[in-house]
SEGU-65872 format. One record per residue (C-alpha): x, y, z; residue number from 1. Coordinates in nm, 3 decimals, padded with zeros to 5 digits. Each point is the difference from the previous one (the first is absolute). Last residue first. Layout:
BEGIN
R      xx      yy      zz   k
R       X       Y       Z NUM
...
REM end
This chain:
BEGIN
R      xx      yy      zz   k
R  02.020  09.224 -03.929 668
R  00.302  00.230  00.010 667
R -00.089  00.195  00.314 666
R -00.062 -00.328  00.184 665
R  00.346 -00.125 -00.091 664
R  00.160  00.325  00.119 663
R -00.194 -00.005  00.329 662
R  00.096 -00.365  00.060 661
R  00.367  00.078 -00.060 660
R -00.005  00.279  00.260 659
R -00.168 -00.232  00.250 658
R  00.262 -00.269 -00.055 657
R  00.279  00.257  00.063 656
R -00.132  00.141  00.328 655
R  00.168 -00.269  00.212 654
R  00.345  00.129 -00.095 653
R  00.300 -00.224  00.072 652
R -00.245 -00.286  00.022 651
R  00.006 -00.253  00.285 650
R -00.327  00.133  00.140 649
R -00.202 -00.100 -00.307 648
R -00.214 -00.275  00.158 647
R -00.299 -00.100 -00.212 646
R -00.044  00.140 -00.351 645
R -00.361 -00.107 -00.045 644
R -00.053 -00.131 -00.356 643
R -00.107  00.218 -00.293 642
R  00.183 -00.187 -00.275 641
R  00.218  00.298 -00.091 640
R  00.077  00.097  00.360 639
R  00.060 -00.360  00.109 638
R  00.245 -00.053 -00.286 637
R  00.199  00.306  00.103 636
R -00.008 -00.111  00.364 635
R  00.145 -00.340 -00.089 634
R  00.282  00.173 -00.184 633
R  00.143  00.124  00.329 632
R  00.314  00.148 -00.158 631
R  00.301 -00.088  00.210 630
R  00.215  00.274  00.152 629
R  00.063 -00.145  00.348 628
R -00.237  00.261  00.144 627
R -00.271 -00.152 -00.217 626
R -00.104  00.160 -00.325 625
R -00.334  00.108 -00.145 624
R  00.085  00.170 -00.329 623
R  00.022  00.375 -00.058 622
R -00.127  00.289 -00.211 621
R -00.218 -00.217 -00.227 620
R -00.050 -00.066 -00.371 619
R -00.227 -00.303 -00.037 618
R  00.030 -00.227 -00.302 617
R -00.260 -00.271 -00.045 616
R -00.009 -00.291 -00.244 615
R  00.377 -00.012  00.014 614
R  00.178 -00.124 -00.315 613
R  00.178 -00.328  00.076 612
R -00.171 -00.201 -00.275 611
R  00.123  00.253 -00.257 610
R  00.364 -00.100  00.056 609
R  00.287  00.070  00.238 608
R  00.177  00.325 -00.095 607
R -00.207  00.100 -00.303 606
R -00.336 -00.086  00.150 605
R  00.106  00.166  00.324 604
R  00.093  00.320 -00.188 603
R -00.330  00.000 -00.188 602
R -00.190 -00.025  00.328 601
R  00.216  00.278  00.145 600
R -00.062  00.241 -00.288 599
R -00.372 -00.074 -00.015 598
R -00.033  00.057  00.377 597
R  00.210  00.317  00.025 596
R -00.238  00.273 -00.114 595
R -00.315 -00.145  00.156 594
R  00.185 -00.063  00.324 593
R  00.121  00.361  00.007 592
R -00.360  00.116 -00.022 591
R -00.093 -00.241  00.280 590
R  00.281  00.137  00.217 589
R -00.134  00.355 -00.054 588
R -00.349 -00.119  00.092 587
R  00.127 -00.110  00.343 586
R  00.100  00.362  00.078 585
R  00.270  00.025  00.269 584
R  00.277 -00.051 -00.257 583
R -00.088  00.330 -00.171 582
R  00.248  00.042 -00.287 581
R  00.010 -00.375 -00.063 580
R  00.304 -00.201  00.116 579
R  00.303 -00.064 -00.222 578
R  00.179 -00.338  00.009 577
R -00.337 -00.160  00.052 576
R -00.082 -00.236  00.285 575
R -00.174 -00.289 -00.173 574
R -00.252 -00.254  00.123 573
R -00.047 -00.278 -00.255 572
R -00.301 -00.233  00.001 571
R  00.039 -00.327 -00.189 570
R -00.298 -00.228 -00.052 569
R -00.105 -00.325  00.157 568
R -00.273 -00.246 -00.095 567
R  00.031  00.101 -00.367 566
R -00.361  00.092 -00.069 565
R -00.158  00.095  00.333 564
R  00.320  00.171  00.125 563
R  00.118  00.006  00.361 562
R  00.325  00.186  00.069 561
R  00.366 -00.097 -00.030 560
R  00.246  00.254  00.129 559
R  00.270  00.235 -00.130 558
R  00.189  00.272  00.187 557
R  00.193  00.271 -00.179 556
R  00.260  00.269  00.058 555
R  00.130  00.308 -00.180 554
R -00.170 -00.049 -00.332 553
R -00.001  00.245 -00.292 552
R  00.345 -00.114 -00.113 551
R -00.121 -00.359 -00.055 550
R  00.238 -00.256  00.160 549
R -00.215  00.011  00.313 548
R -00.286 -00.161 -00.191 547
R  00.214 -00.288 -00.126 546
R  00.132 -00.069  00.348 545
R -00.353  00.002  00.139 544
R -00.107 -00.255 -00.262 543
R  00.292 -00.227  00.089 542
R -00.066  00.032  00.371 541
R -00.371 -00.079 -00.035 540
R  00.091 -00.324 -00.176 539
R -00.236 -00.129 -00.266 538
R -00.159 -00.344 -00.027 537
R -00.209 -00.016 -00.320 536
R -00.306 -00.221  00.046 535
R -00.255  00.272 -00.069 534
R  00.202  00.247  00.208 533
R  00.158 -00.181  00.294 532
R  00.188  00.260  00.205 531
R  00.301 -00.120  00.197 530
R  00.028  00.172  00.336 529
R -00.124 -00.322  00.167 528
R  00.321 -00.164 -00.118 527
R  00.180  00.277  00.179 526
R  00.222  00.217 -00.213 525
R  00.161 -00.063 -00.339 524
R  00.358 -00.032  00.118 523
R  00.267 -00.027 -00.269 522
R  00.255 -00.280  00.030 521
R  00.329 -00.042 -00.185 520
R  00.042 -00.306 -00.221 519
R  00.173  00.195 -00.275 518
R -00.302 -00.017 -00.234 517
R -00.223  00.146  00.272 516
R -00.161 -00.218  00.261 515
R -00.336  00.117  00.125 514
R -00.161  00.034  00.342 513
R -00.324 -00.044  00.194 512
R  00.002  00.027  00.375 511
R -00.173 -00.221  00.259 510
R  00.341 -00.102  00.135 509
R -00.050 -00.375 -00.022 508
R  00.281 -00.185  00.183 507
R  00.102 -00.295 -00.217 506
R  00.044 -00.359  00.117 505
R -00.076 -00.137 -00.348 504
R -00.289 -00.219  00.114 503
R -00.110  00.262  00.251 502
R -00.055  00.259 -00.274 501
R -00.341  00.131  00.110 500
R  00.029 -00.127  00.357 499
R  00.309  00.193  00.111 498
R -00.086  00.368  00.040 497
R -00.361  00.063  00.098 496
R -00.106 -00.356  00.086 495
R  00.303 -00.080  00.216 494
R -00.006  00.330  00.187 493
R -00.378 -00.028  00.037 492
R  00.045 -00.344  00.154 491
R  00.258  00.143  00.243 490
R -00.264  00.229  00.153 489
R  00.090  00.140  00.342 488
R  00.254  00.243 -00.143 487
R  00.056 -00.081 -00.366 486
R  00.318 -00.203 -00.032 485
R  00.378  00.008 -00.034 484
R  00.030  00.318 -00.203 483
R  00.304 -00.026 -00.227 482
R  00.325  00.172  00.100 481
R  00.220 -00.312  00.001 480
R -00.090 -00.137 -00.346 479
R -00.220 -00.281 -00.129 478
R -00.052 -00.191 -00.322 477
R -00.069  00.161 -00.336 476
R -00.169  00.338  00.007 475
R -00.300  00.053 -00.225 474
R -00.117  00.270 -00.242 473
R -00.306 -00.105 -00.199 472
R -00.020  00.028 -00.377 471
R  00.151  00.190 -00.290 470
R  00.189 -00.081 -00.317 469
R  00.300  00.152 -00.179 468
R  00.225 -00.283  00.110 467
R -00.188 -00.326  00.038 466
R -00.229 -00.073  00.296 465
R  00.112 -00.218  00.290 464
R -00.248 -00.274  00.072 463
R -00.212  00.033  00.314 462
R -00.317 -00.125 -00.171 461
R -00.157  00.346  00.003 460
R  00.308  00.147 -00.170 459
R  00.335  00.086  00.154 458
R  00.233  00.297  00.042 457
R  00.294 -00.098  00.220 456
R  00.188  00.144  00.295 455
R  00.310 -00.150  00.160 454
R  00.176  00.131  00.311 453
R  00.353 -00.038  00.142 452
R  00.136  00.280 -00.215 451
R -00.270  00.255 -00.082 450
R -00.282 -00.091 -00.234 449
R -00.038  00.162 -00.342 448
R -00.037  00.330 -00.187 447
R -00.206  00.232  00.225 446
R -00.118  00.149 -00.332 445
R -00.148  00.344 -00.069 444
R  00.310  00.171 -00.139 443
R  00.248 -00.274 -00.088 442
R  00.324 -00.001  00.196 441
R  00.313 -00.194 -00.093 440
R  00.084 -00.164  00.329 439
R  00.335  00.002  00.179 438
R  00.075  00.342  00.151 437
R -00.333 -00.002  00.174 436
R -00.144 -00.352  00.035 435
R -00.336  00.017 -00.172 434
R -00.300 -00.112  00.200 433
R -00.214 -00.306  00.062 432
R -00.060 -00.158  00.342 431
R  00.030  00.297  00.235 430
R -00.101 -00.056  00.362 429
R -00.259 -00.181  00.212 428
R -00.144 -00.214 -00.281 427
R -00.360  00.012  00.124 426
R -00.010  00.376  00.044 425
R  00.103  00.010 -00.364 424
R  00.298  00.032 -00.233 423
R  00.104  00.168 -00.322 422
R  00.275  00.261 -00.003 421
R  00.093  00.254 -00.266 420
R  00.357  00.081  00.099 419
R  00.070  00.319 -00.194 418
R  00.364  00.077 -00.082 417
R  00.102  00.366  00.032 416
R  00.135  00.153 -00.323 415
R -00.259  00.234 -00.154 414
R  00.033  00.249  00.286 413
R -00.176 -00.250  00.228 412
R -00.295  00.213  00.102 411
R -00.087  00.151 -00.339 410
R  00.143 -00.248 -00.249 409
R -00.047 -00.318  00.201 408
R -00.352  00.079  00.118 407
R -00.108  00.124 -00.345 406
R  00.128 -00.322 -00.160 405
R -00.181 -00.220  00.251 404
R -00.319  00.208 -00.032 403
R  00.002 -00.052 -00.376 402
R  00.068 -00.372  00.043 401
R -00.303 -00.032  00.230 400
R  00.090 -00.150  00.338 399
R -00.152 -00.329  00.109 398
R -00.144  00.022  00.349 397
R  00.113  00.066  00.356 396
R  00.371  00.071 -00.038 395
R  00.249  00.215 -00.192 394
R  00.358  00.078  00.093 393
R  00.256  00.269 -00.078 392
R  00.378  00.001  00.043 391
R  00.271  00.269  00.016 390
R -00.199  00.294  00.138 389
R  00.221  00.271  00.155 388
R -00.049  00.226 -00.304 387
R -00.361  00.072  00.091 386
R  00.048  00.375  00.048 385
R -00.340  00.170 -00.004 384
R -00.033  00.360 -00.128 383
R  00.030 -00.126 -00.357 382
R -00.359 -00.126  00.007 381
R -00.030 -00.374 -00.068 380
R -00.124 -00.064 -00.352 379
R -00.191  00.218 -00.244 378
R -00.336 -00.163  00.071 377
R  00.057  00.019  00.374 376
R -00.332 -00.075  00.169 375
R -00.119 -00.245 -00.265 374
R  00.331 -00.185 -00.020 373
R  00.026  00.008  00.379 372
R -00.331 -00.186  00.011 371
R  00.140 -00.262 -00.237 370
R  00.292 -00.049  00.238 369
R -00.238 -00.019  00.294 368
R -00.201 -00.272 -00.170 367
R  00.318 -00.188 -00.089 366
R  00.073 -00.043  00.372 365
R  00.318  00.101  00.183 364
R  00.359 -00.091  00.082 363
R  00.260  00.280  00.010 362
R  00.364 -00.093  00.055 361
R  00.255  00.280  00.057 360
R -00.199  00.244  00.213 359
R  00.212  00.303  00.091 358
R -00.207  00.088  00.306 357
R -00.122  00.344 -00.102 356
R  00.005 -00.064 -00.377 355
R -00.213 -00.314  00.015 354
R -00.233  00.174  00.246 353
R -00.055  00.298 -00.232 352
R -00.060 -00.234 -00.292 351
R -00.263 -00.183  00.205 350
R -00.171  00.328  00.095 349
R -00.014  00.124 -00.361 348
R -00.379 -00.014 -00.027 347
R -00.048  00.256  00.284 346
R -00.119 -00.010  00.362 345
R -00.053 -00.291 -00.015 344
R  00.020 -00.138 -00.355 343
R  00.173 -00.332  00.067 342
R -00.217 -00.091  00.301 341
R  00.139  00.002  00.350 340
R  00.202 -00.191  00.258 339
R  00.339 -00.024 -00.166 338
R  00.260 -00.266  00.083 337
R  00.360  00.025 -00.120 336
R  00.250 -00.284  00.037 335
R  00.365 -00.048  00.103 334
R  00.120 -00.357 -00.058 333
R  00.143 -00.242  00.260 332
R -00.071 -00.304 -00.219 331
R -00.259 -00.147  00.237 330
R -00.152  00.347  00.024 329
R -00.038  00.028 -00.379 328
R -00.175 -00.337 -00.042 327
R -00.207  00.003  00.320 326
R -00.212  00.307  00.059 325
R  00.026  00.209 -00.315 324
R  00.041 -00.241 -00.294 323
R -00.156 -00.320  00.128 322
R -00.275  00.124  00.230 321
R -00.034  00.313 -00.215 320
R -00.099 -00.193 -00.309 319
R -00.223 -00.220  00.217 318
R -00.224  00.300  00.067 317
R -00.053  00.138  00.351 316
R  00.301  00.232 -00.016 315
R -00.156  00.199 -00.284 314
R  00.218 -00.036 -00.307 313
R  00.251  00.270 -00.102 312
R  00.312 -00.217  00.016 311
R  00.279  00.251  00.046 310
R  00.359 -00.117  00.038 309
R  00.289  00.228  00.093 308
R  00.306 -00.196 -00.108 307
R  00.346  00.055  00.151 306
R  00.063 -00.363  00.094 305
R -00.119 -00.130 -00.335 304
R -00.308 -00.206 -00.085 303
R -00.016 -00.123 -00.360 302
R -00.378  00.049  00.013 301
R -00.066 -00.347 -00.143 300
R  00.293 -00.170  00.175 299
R  00.004  00.149  00.351 298
R -00.377  00.035  00.019 297
R -00.042 -00.353 -00.137 296
R  00.246 -00.140  00.256 295
R -00.169  00.161  00.299 294
R -00.358 -00.075 -00.102 293
R  00.073 -00.363 -00.089 292
R  00.203 -00.076  00.314 291
R -00.246  00.191  00.219 290
R -00.289 -00.207 -00.134 289
R  00.176 -00.330  00.054 288
R  00.115  00.075  00.353 287
R -00.314  00.164  00.140 286
R -00.306 -00.156 -00.161 285
R -00.282  00.165 -00.192 284
R -00.371 -00.067  00.055 283
R -00.253  00.124 -00.256 282
R -00.329  00.118  00.147 281
R -00.246 -00.032 -00.288 280
R -00.257  00.276 -00.044 279
R -00.363 -00.119 -00.013 278
R -00.139 -00.125 -00.329 277
R  00.131  00.111 -00.338 276
R  00.163  00.343 -00.020 275
R  00.131 -00.063  00.352 274
R  00.288  00.247 -00.011 273
R  00.250 -00.245  00.142 272
R  00.072  00.007  00.369 271
R  00.344 -00.012  00.155 270
R  00.085 -00.215  00.300 269
R  00.347  00.047  00.144 268
R  00.308 -00.172  00.144 267
R -00.118 -00.358  00.047 266
R  00.274 -00.215  00.157 265
R  00.136 -00.224 -00.279 264
R  00.362  00.101  00.065 263
R -00.027 -00.097  00.367 262
R  00.035  00.287  00.244 261
R  00.272  00.189  00.182 260
R -00.045  00.210  00.312 259
R  00.100  00.364  00.030 258
R  00.114  00.170  00.319 257
R -00.143  00.351  00.006 256
R  00.153  00.339  00.071 255
R -00.178  00.336 -00.018 254
R -00.203 -00.034  00.319 253
R -00.360  00.126 -00.043 252
R -00.104  00.366  00.035 251
R -00.053  00.075 -00.371 250
R -00.181 -00.331 -00.046 249
R -00.248  00.055  00.282 248
R -00.121  00.358  00.051 247
R  00.100  00.114 -00.350 246
R -00.170 -00.303 -00.156 245
R -00.326  00.067  00.183 244
R -00.186 -00.305  00.129 243
R -00.367 -00.091 -00.050 242
R -00.145 -00.302  00.179 241
R  00.010  00.102  00.365 240
R -00.180  00.325 -00.069 239
R -00.196  00.001 -00.330 238
R  00.059  00.324 -00.190 237
R -00.182  00.182 -00.281 236
R  00.196  00.304 -00.120 235
R -00.224  00.307 -00.003 234
R  00.261  00.199 -00.197 233
R  00.183 -00.086 -00.325 232
R  00.223  00.306 -00.055 231
R  00.082 -00.001  00.372 230
R  00.239 -00.291 -00.045 229
R  00.065 -00.101 -00.363 228
R  00.250 -00.283  00.056 227
R -00.039 -00.127  00.356 226
R  00.062 -00.373 -00.041 225
R -00.263 -00.221  00.165 224
R  00.043 -00.354  00.137 223
R -00.335 -00.180  00.019 222
R -00.010 -00.279  00.256 221
R -00.159 -00.338  00.073 220
R -00.157 -00.083 -00.337 219
R -00.105 -00.366 -00.024 218
R -00.363  00.061  00.098 217
R -00.086  00.234 -00.285 216
R -00.307  00.189  00.131 215
R  00.110  00.334 -00.140 214
R  00.341 -00.051 -00.160 213
R -00.087  00.147 -00.341 212
R -00.216  00.279  00.137 211
R  00.284  00.106  00.227 210
R  00.243  00.006 -00.292 209
R -00.243  00.213 -00.199 208
R -00.024  00.245  00.292 207
R  00.380  00.002  00.037 206
R  00.062  00.111 -00.358 205
R -00.095  00.370 -00.020 204
R  00.121  00.181 -00.314 203
R  00.243  00.293  00.006 202
R -00.007  00.174 -00.337 201
R  00.252  00.066 -00.278 200
R -00.086 -00.296 -00.219 199
R -00.004 -00.243  00.289 198
R  00.163  00.055  00.337 197
R -00.074 -00.256  00.267 196
R -00.198 -00.027  00.319 195
R  00.009 -00.128  00.358 194
R  00.225 -00.276 -00.126 193
R -00.016 -00.382 -00.008 192
R  00.143 -00.316  00.154 191
R -00.248 -00.281  00.059 190
R  00.087 -00.275  00.246 189
R -00.120 -00.353  00.075 188
R -00.067 -00.087 -00.365 187
R -00.224 -00.295 -00.084 186
R  00.134  00.012 -00.356 185
R -00.342 -00.018 -00.166 184
R -00.161  00.225  00.260 183
R  00.258  00.275 -00.037 182
R  00.001 -00.031 -00.378 181
R -00.378  00.018 -00.027 180
R -00.010  00.295  00.240 179
R  00.241  00.198 -00.216 178
R -00.216 -00.045 -00.310 177
R -00.310  00.100  00.197 176
R  00.174  00.303  00.153 175
R  00.080  00.117 -00.351 174
R  00.342 -00.011 -00.162 173
R  00.199  00.322 -00.026 172
R  00.267 -00.100  00.251 171
R  00.096 -00.305 -00.206 170
R  00.006 -00.303  00.230 169
R  00.323 -00.155  00.123 168
R -00.008 -00.351  00.143 167
R  00.274 -00.087  00.246 166
R  00.088 -00.337  00.148 165
R  00.187 -00.043  00.330 164
R  00.356 -00.133  00.018 163
R  00.088  00.274  00.248 162
R  00.238  00.179 -00.239 161
R -00.258 -00.024 -00.277 160
R -00.244  00.201  00.211 159
R  00.272  00.255  00.076 158
R  00.088  00.028 -00.369 157
R -00.359  00.084 -00.089 156
R -00.023  00.239  00.296 155
R  00.299  00.202 -00.120 154
R -00.095  00.011 -00.368 153
R -00.351  00.123  00.078 152
R  00.137  00.242  00.259 151
R  00.209  00.162 -00.272 150
R -00.311  00.122 -00.186 149
R -00.176 -00.123 -00.314 148
R -00.355 -00.031  00.139 147
R -00.116 -00.252  00.261 146
R -00.256 -00.271  00.061 145
R  00.232 -00.272  00.134 144
R -00.139 -00.340  00.103 143
R  00.191 -00.209  00.255 142
R -00.017 -00.380  00.002 141
R  00.146 -00.208  00.280 140
R  00.241 -00.277 -00.105 139
R  00.282  00.095  00.238 138
R -00.124  00.222  00.284 137
R -00.200  00.321  00.035 136
R -00.125  00.062  00.354 135
R -00.018  00.379  00.000 134
R  00.325  00.019  00.196 133
R  00.164 -00.211 -00.270 132
R -00.125  00.245 -00.259 131
R  00.151  00.287  00.199 130
R  00.337 -00.173  00.023 129
R -00.006 -00.061 -00.377 128
R -00.085  00.366 -00.062 127
R  00.291  00.116  00.214 126
R  00.236 -00.244 -00.175 125
R -00.122  00.116 -00.341 124
R  00.070  00.361  00.096 123
R  00.350 -00.084  00.124 122
R  00.091 -00.195 -00.314 121
R -00.145  00.277 -00.218 120
R  00.220  00.255  00.173 119
R  00.306 -00.214 -00.070 118
R -00.110 -00.052 -00.360 117
R -00.037  00.375 -00.043 116
R -00.336  00.177 -00.015 115
R -00.048  00.337 -00.173 114
R -00.331  00.180  00.053 113
R -00.195  00.253 -00.200 112
R -00.320  00.200  00.035 111
R -00.130  00.139 -00.331 110
R -00.378 -00.037  00.044 109
R  00.014 -00.331 -00.196 108
R  00.268 -00.139  00.224 107
R  00.350 -00.069 -00.131 106
R  00.202 -00.276  00.164 105
R  00.363 -00.070 -00.085 104
R  00.069 -00.351  00.113 103
R  00.290 -00.229  00.093 102
R  00.268  00.268  00.017 101
R  00.343 -00.139  00.085 100
R  00.128  00.073  00.349  99
R -00.058 -00.357  00.116  98
R  00.236 -00.138 -00.265  97
R  00.255 -00.150  00.239  96
R -00.068 -00.367 -00.075  95
R -00.210 -00.029  00.318  94
R -00.222  00.280 -00.129  93
R -00.048 -00.183 -00.329  92
R -00.072 -00.327  00.183  91
R -00.262  00.168  00.217  90
R -00.222  00.138 -00.278  89
R -00.135 -00.222 -00.277  88
R  00.158 -00.331  00.100  87
R -00.088  00.060  00.365  86
R -00.356  00.079 -00.107  85
R -00.031 -00.330 -00.189  84
R  00.127 -00.213  00.286  83
R  00.159 -00.329 -00.100  82
R -00.022 -00.375  00.050  81
R  00.069 -00.270 -00.259  80
R -00.157 -00.340  00.057  79
R -00.161 -00.011 -00.342  78
R  00.152  00.244 -00.251  77
R -00.307  00.007 -00.225  76
R -00.327 -00.184  00.045  75
R -00.285 -00.045 -00.245  74
R -00.337 -00.168  00.050  73
R -00.272 -00.079 -00.252  72
R -00.338 -00.110  00.136  71
R -00.102 -00.330 -00.159  70
R -00.222 -00.002 -00.305  69
R -00.354 -00.134  00.001  68
R -00.142 -00.312 -00.167  67
R -00.065 -00.189  00.323  66
R  00.307 -00.221 -00.055  65
R  00.225  00.306 -00.014  64
R  00.164  00.173 -00.296  63
R  00.319  00.193  00.086  62
R  00.054  00.367  00.084  61
R  00.377  00.016  00.046  60
R  00.197 -00.081  00.318  59
R  00.323  00.196 -00.020  58
R  00.321 -00.003  00.203  57
R  00.289  00.244 -00.008  56
R  00.346  00.072  00.136  55
R -00.004 -00.249  00.285  54
R  00.222  00.031  00.312  53
R -00.027  00.373  00.056  52
R  00.268  00.196  00.182  51
R -00.065  00.147  00.347  50
R  00.015  00.369  00.095  49
R -00.017  00.087 -00.369  48
R  00.125  00.331 -00.144  47
R -00.111  00.052 -00.361  46
R  00.211 -00.018 -00.319  45
R  00.008 -00.375  00.061  44
R -00.359 -00.016 -00.126  43
R  00.134  00.088 -00.345  42
R  00.210 -00.319 -00.004  41
R -00.301 -00.210  00.095  40
R -00.191  00.168 -00.279  39
R  00.258 -00.111 -00.257  38
R  00.020 -00.350  00.149  37
R -00.376 -00.031 -00.048  36
R  00.021  00.132 -00.356  35
R  00.270 -00.254 -00.104  34
R  00.144  00.036 -00.352  33
R -00.253  00.272 -00.086  32
R  00.134  00.223  00.277  31
R  00.358 -00.005 -00.127  30
R -00.112  00.050 -00.359  29
R -00.221  00.295  00.090  28
R  00.276  00.156  00.214  27
R  00.244 -00.004 -00.291  26
R -00.161  00.311 -00.147  25
R  00.147  00.233  00.258  24
R -00.084  00.109  00.352  23
R  00.082  00.295  00.225  22
R  00.048  00.240 -00.292  21
R  00.310  00.226 -00.016  20
R  00.124 -00.087 -00.350  19
R -00.357 -00.042 -00.123  18
R -00.082  00.360  00.088  17
R  00.290  00.134 -00.204  16
R -00.084 -00.231 -00.290  15
R -00.361  00.115 -00.014  14
R -00.233 -00.303 -00.030  13
R -00.143 -00.016 -00.349  12
R -00.323  00.194 -00.060  11
R -00.236 -00.155 -00.253  10
R -00.284  00.188 -00.170   9
R -00.353 -00.126 -00.034   8
R -00.150 -00.112 -00.329   7
R -00.025 -00.372  00.074   6
R -00.250  00.035  00.285   5
R -00.219  00.250 -00.181   4
R -00.096 -00.254 -00.265   3
R -00.176  00.168 -00.288   2
R -00.316 -00.154 -00.143   1
REM end
């Protein structure tokens, strides 16, 4: 059996990049000597109205007399007072940088807007005044059901400015998913749009928002941004409850006196995907979270004053919270936000945007990179100038080594460092990533924890596994950006993250991982993405990486499916490097399946071992992906096992599961 992990190339940090990097290798030693003091020093990068008196306190989950564990409680920078929005906007204007661009916005239809920090300060002030007029005060919850538009940034900052709590919901989620989040938070206000642009069409949104708030007692107002106008007619309207943005925010005073709030004041609630049970509303603080997001953006992305940063995540995802909303703004960085899908109106839209705005740091998901590989088999077309890029980033799931190399060679001119980041909604900001200019890069590995953080790979007993072995990925101790609790359910917070390894005091990430022989870490996906074939535990990520390394494969998704003999079996869904002559004919995909299946099964046996050979190989035109670029593997398993698919509204293309079902049926 060959070991893919030890066969990957190494890329030393370029000397020219290292000479200009924000951090160097000594930062790990400094942080290891006293992690709390390290984070306290990073917190000083922010503006505080009042200093804190205690750096950190921690009450772990401890055994109680009734056999339960106590509720863990963390606090960072106790007594300190700050305003998150002031740190992200006002202080840059006060320092004379108001003329600097904060955001370049590109709408899917092609509309564009440039917003300076001074303009952003005025817009946030107007929104804050409007919120106050709608009765929003410190501690109130506001739910946002918005696309990637400037108003989403503006209202998010305005909520933070008032000490209220925001919860962003992906604009493609169903009314039922939105309603759950509104009811769970007890939100007083919903902010939404009349419609949004998706895949070249104007789609109504307000009707879904109305369905979500119907009968919800806590909702007092619905603030509506006019985005699509006459393209989404018959707009439902409730007088007295519904308020137009352009009739309220746009007419409000453009100055606002900010207050300052305790460091532990909740900043936002973000919901996990809810793959088991109902979604969990993770609560993040103000001072600790902003410290972690701000420093990690500055260090991991080597933020420079002339950078143009593009994190491609939807603004509702935690990736965008930390690396669009708060990290870049706290550092006075210029960012790009784009409303649409990567192939609207053509597959090179992202490259066009990179060239137009001179993007220097580009942070995206491995799924999109693999999609680019299938769209552009010969690399990025010469018509696009991507020479402005100096650093690339990966987020969302483990990146295949082949995709990593393609990304670097075709978007990074073969020289740009790639910061392959690992973190979660629960962690708040990056936990593992290379430091550009310092780390020797390994395609497919996030390497090890950042300064001030410690990750370990442990077995069921909580003991660290030896080099070359796999187990559970945990984080030792606490850190400023960590979620403080689950909204309204602290017991679930304890049980989900701290109970399993309470004796060791480890935070359980839910991910599997391996050490290589150098002690660097390779992510193997969620523990529930491990397939148990007759007692053999196999990682979906590792199998997908092996499949993508075959020249006939453009992209792959692997799931475990029911099997009467082995309990679980492997089903592989493969997007081929070359599509059949008639891609609209399901039978043509079946013919291609019959040609490729023996080749791919033999390839997997060679790369990993015979036990990892897929029972089923399906050749398909696309995989079901969320707007954040993650493959919804659950849907693939549901299709094979014949289960109802449930809600698919968060998909980039809701027709994809149906196309796959037709191909599978044609091949039976």
